[in-house]
Residue, then its C-alpha position, 0 to 999 in steps of 0.5 A: x225212763x222208768x226203772x220200775x216195771x209191773x210184775x205182769x209186764x216182766x212175766x210177759x217179757x220173760x215168756x217172749x224171750x224163750x224162743x230164739x235164745x240159748x238155755x241157761x248156761x250151767x245147772x244148779x249142781x255145776x253152779x255150786x263150784x262157785x262156793x268151793x272150787x271157784x271164787x264167787x265170780x268164777x276164778x280158780x280159788x287155788x294158786x298154780x302148781x309152781x306157787x308163783x300165783x297164790x290162792x284167792x284171799x277173801x280176807x283182805x283188810x283195808x289199810x287203817x289209813x284209808x280215809x274213805x271214798x273220794x280219797x286216794x287209796x293207800x298202797x297196801x303193798x308198798x313194802x313188797x320187794x321186786x322179784x326181778x325185772x324183764x328187759x329187752x335183753x332177757x325178754x326171750x326168757x319170759x316170752x311165753x308169759x308176755x302178750x304179743x303187744x307187750x313183746x312189741x313194746x320191748x322191741x319198740x323201746x329196747x332202751x327204756x321199756x321194762x317190767x318190774x315183777x312183784x309177788x302176785x296178790x289175789x286179795x279182796x272180794x266183792x260184797x255178799x250181795x253182789x256175789x249172790x247175784x252172780x251166783x244166781x246169774x250162773x243159772x238164769x242169765x242167757x244170751x239172745x239169739x246171735x249172742x248180741x245181748x244178755x237177758x235175765x242178768x243183774x249186778x254183773x258177771x252174767x256167765x261166771x263159768x263161760x263156755x264160749x268167747x261171747x260169754x266171756x266178752x259179756x262178762x268183761x263188758x258187764x263186770x262188777x263196778x260202782x253203781x254210781x260215781x262222780x269225779x274228774x279225770x285227765x287224759x294225756x296224748x304223748x306224741x312221738x316228738x315229746x309234745x303233749x295234749x292234756x285233756x280233763x273231764x268231769x264224769x258222772x255215772x249211774x248204773x241201774x244194772x248195778x244198783x243194790x236197791x233194785x232187783x232183776x225184776x225192777x231193772x228189767x229181765x229183758x235189759x232193753x227197757x232201762x239203760x244199763x249205764x247212764x253217763x254224762x261227761x263234761x269237757x274241762x280241758x283243753x280250752x277249745x273244747x271246754x263246755x262240750x258235753x256228752x250224754x250216753x245211755x248204754x243198754x244190755x242188749x245193743x241189738x235190741x236197744x242200741x246205745x243212745x248218745x247226745x252231744x252239746x257243743x257250746x258254739x252251737x248252743x244246742x243238743x244233738x244226737x250223736x249217732x257215731x259214738x260206736x264201733x270204730x269211730x275215733x274217740x278220746x283225746x286226739x282221736x287216739x282210739x276207736x269207740x269200741x276199744x275203750x277199756x278193752x271192748x265195749x258196745x255191740x259185739x256183732x261185727x266179730x266172731x268171738x272165740x274163747x282161746x282159753x286161760x293163760x298165765x301172763x305178766x299183767x299190770x296189777x295193784x298199781x297204787x303207786x302209779x296214781x299217787x298224788x305225790x307224782x305228777x303227770x310228767x313223772x308217770x308219762x315218758x316219751x313212748x310209754x308210761x314210766x316203768x319205775x312207777x308200774x307194778x306187774x304180777x303173774x296172773x291167770x287171764x282168759x284169752x278171747x279173740x275177735x275175728x272180723x266177720x266176712x262182709x263186715x267193715x272195721x279198722x281192726x281185723x282181729x283183736x285179742x283180749x286178756x281178761x283178769x280171772x279175778x275181776x273180768x277186767x280186760x288188762x291187755x288188748x291187742x288190735x291187728x289191722x287188715x294186713x294182720x299187722x299188730x297196730x295198737x296195744x292197750x294196757x290197763x292198770x288195776x287196783x283193789x278199790x276198797x270202797x267198791x269193794x273189789x278189783x277195778x280198772x284204773x289208768x288205761x294206756x293206749x299205745x300206737x305201735x306204728x306212729x309211736x304216739x300214745x294216750x293215757x286215759x283216766x289219770x288221777x294224780x293231779x285231780x285232788x282226789x279220786x272219783x267217789x263211788x256209791x255215794x249220793x247218786x244223781x236223779x234220773x232227770x240229770x241224765x236227759x238231753x234237756x239236762x245236758x243243755x242246762x249243764x252247757x249253759x252254766 
């Protein structure tokens, strides 16, 4: 698992990639739009004509009370006044700016589900180094044949000016995030009858693809030599699964180098390969979601034809600082049926809409899936999943905040709603974890992310 590669090896790899892949996505002249007309990661700098979406503000000031990585983020917008509230009674007035999944939530829970709309904020930016890498990606990043992998990209957002659905999809899968993180998260399944299942895990992640100490050459232009992400997850709760651990190596090109995964189960006292951690295999607490639906979509995209539907103005969860406040408990923020709307914040933003249609001859529990991807972060914020009868089955809502220590906009608690069973799962809960994960601090050595290390963790 070497990170460094010789320049000779890189050169040979680069030459071997010329055949069978698309040309660079934009010309140097087109890329200059990222310096003026567009933000450094491809969003529109200007607001909308109505003034309901503001222009991009790169000069955000971190609140003085912020204590640094690992501490809860203070809400810089706590004094904002709500503009209005959408309910089941007035939903039709705003339906053109609501996703199908959101409209379904109003129909399922007409008495309790609501959306409080606040002024839209487009504050903050990523580091200068990250933005420069994205600028370079615009003219160098390429899809491999079939679109099932990316080459010549580094540090995130390979296609900041996407022309196709598969390019936009890879942007959300390779979005900018922390290169290392460590912390505890909780998950909660809330069943229709009000009963709950609480899980907690410790997660350690290292992403060479996002490490500013590396380069495109040292990471590997082909993307199949070194994992894009290493991750170790250890179960702390529920007690019957305590000690169960998972190790995942995620690559940039899943068709050239598929995801590698291992599991350690205390009762067996051995590490095993976990080949089912992909596609529509059930994952998460209570098996409430498919593996590839985590945070919108992840993994190999080859089962679907991906279409770039276009941009749309949609009310989405945004700047959800209050929802993860340590002053609130999980009982406070999670009600029967859905998250507590009193602690949710929604804003009007532009999103890219990407649709995946299952290819003929392929099998998956989802026939169609629609992703609503925030233009300012490439984070999927809403996702709708349709079954093989073309019935909207599940919808996902992902909170976002400006993570001051990243810096930049990132996804937080994800809410996975089953519209048929009316159960739901909340993942990446942080209120009762005595702090939030630390970003970009002391990263683990690569030896930590090995099957042998997983065995040692399980024996502790």
